[in-house]
N, C-alpha and C positions, 0 to 999 in steps of 0.2 A: 373491642379490638379494632373493628372496622372503622369506628369513629376516630380512634387514635391515629390510624393510618391516614385517613382523609384529612385530619387536622395537620399532620406532619407534611403531607403533600401540599396542602394549602399554604402553609408557612414557607415551603421551598419556592412555590410559584410566586408568592408575594415578594420573597427576597430577590428572585431572579428579575422580576419586572421593575423593582426599585433599584437594583444594583447598576453599577456603571458598565453595562454590557456594551461591548465593542464588536464591530464587524470589520472584516478585512479580506485580503487576498493573499494567496500563498502559491508559490511555484518553486520547482527545484529539480535537481538531478537525482536519479534513482539508479543504483547499481543492483540490478535484478538477477536472481538466480533461482534455481529450484533444487530441492533434494529429491533425487530419483533413486528408485530401487532397480538398478540395472548395472551390469558390468560391461556392457557393450560400448559405452561411450563415456566421455569425460565432459562434465558441465563447466562452462565458463560464464563469467559475468556478462550480462547484457546491459549496455548503457541505455538508459530510458529516461522518462519524464513523468512528472506529476504536477498538477496544478488545480486550483479551484478556490472555494470560498471558506472563510474561517470565522469562527465566533469565539470570543473570550468572555467568560461569565465568572466574575469574582464570587467566591463563596465566603472567604474570610480575608483577613489582611494578607495572609500568606498563601492561601489555597485558591485555585481556580479550576474550572472545567472548560475544556477547549474542544468542542466538536467542530468538524469540518466536512465539507462535501467536495471530493476530489475526483478528477479524472486521472487514473493511474495506469501506467503500462508496466506489466510484469512479464516474466518469462526467463529465457536463458539461451545461450549458444552451446552447441555441442560439436565435438569432433571425434569420430570413432578411433578407438585405440589402434586399429589396424592401419591407420594412415601412415605411410612410409614413402620415402623417395620423393618423386615429383607429383605423386598422386595425393590429393586430399579432398575431403568432402565435408562441408560445413553446413550445419542447419541452424537457423535463427528462428526462435519461437517468440512471438509477441502476443500476449494476452491483455486485452483492454478491459478495464473495470471502471465502474462508478463505485467509489469507496467512501465509507462513512466512519472515520476514526473518532473516538471520544476519549480524549486523554485528560487525566487528572494531574494537575501541575502544582508543585511547591515552588514558590518564588521568594527570593531574598534579595534585598537591595545590595547592589555592588556598583560603586561609582555613581554615574548619572542614571544608570538603568537598573535592571534586575536580572540576575541569573535564575534560570528555572530548570527543573528536572521533573520527569513524571513518567507515567505509564498508563495504559488503558487498552481496551479492545477496539477492534475495527471490523466492520461488516462490508464485504465487497460483493458486487453483482456483475458478472461478466456480460459485456455488450458486443463482443466480437474480437477478431484477431486473425493473424495470418502466420504461417510458417513459410520461410524462404529457404531454398536449398541451393548451394553453390558448389560446383564441382570443377576443380582445377582452375579456379578464378572465373568461371562462367556460370551464369545463373541457370540452374537445372530444373527449376519449377517452383510452384507455390501450392500450398493447401490452405483452405479456409479452416479457421477454428470456430466451431459451433458450440455454444454453451447450451446444449440440449440434454445433457445427462445421458446420452445414448452410449451404451457400452461396446459399440462395434470397434473392431480393430482398424487402425488407420489404413492398412493396405486393402482391406475389404471395402471400405466406404469411400476411399479417396478423399476423406476429410478427417480432421482431428476433432474429436469430441471431448467436451469438458463439462464438469459440473458447474452450474451457474453461480452457486453461493460459495464464498470463501470467508472464513472467520479467522482472525489473526490477533496476536498480542503485540503491542507496541511498547518501546521504551524510547525516550528522547531527552536531550539536553539542549540548552540554548541560552541566548542572551537577548533581552528585550531592551532596545534603546529608548531613550526618553520620548522622541517624537512618535513612537509607535512602530518603528522598524524592528523586525525579528530575524535573527539568524539562528537556525537550529540544525541538529543532526540527530538521526534516529535509526532504529533497526526494527524491522517487522518480521515476525515468524508466523507463517500460516499454520493453522491447527487442523484444517480439513484437507483431505485428499481431493484434489481437483480433477483427478482422472476417474472417469466412470468405469474403466476397464479393470476387472479384478486381477489381471496379470501385471498391472503397472501401478505405480504410486508416484504422485507428484505433489510436493509440499512447497509452497512459495516461501522464498527467503529474499530479503532485500534490505539495503541500507539507503539512506537518503540524506541529502544536504539541501536545505530549503531556505528561501528568503521570503519574508512576508511583510505585510504592513497592516496595522490595525488603525482604522479611522477613528478620530476622537468623537466621543458622544456629544451631540449638540445640547 
């Protein structure tokens, strides 16, 4: 059995090294949000950004695997339900990640290019972040977001603590133009609770619209 597994792995590695592997860049808009277990506030979309490096590895004529290494901003905005009259209080939470999505794509020819659709997992590692608070239009303060897995409550520590690892599921669709330009749209759903506090729960949710370019292989 072990010999069979090693043989299959060797075949896959041989295929990857001889395939028309292409490398490229990707960047785009992210509409970030979080699913929270709380009734004290309402969550709103946070306009954000992601960008980084992309690899396209053909497996067959129609199938490809597309790993990437991205800098991604996640998070959300919130406004308490009690906000009335001229008083309002807004909080903006930005979580910064290095993210490794690995998407499996099905591609079909359409016009001069190809339509693709796919799905896959992603692994993200938190590298920092910040929460900003605005009261009646004036900045009321900030807190650092630390990815240390500490379960302290924000009011006790003066900081926001988060679990450093996030695992998510992706779906995406797009179009690959003949010169290598890519336009895609996708949705990412976090599967792990990024809050280390047992009294709260935070699951990442986001959609994205991205533009990329795959350089031709020499």
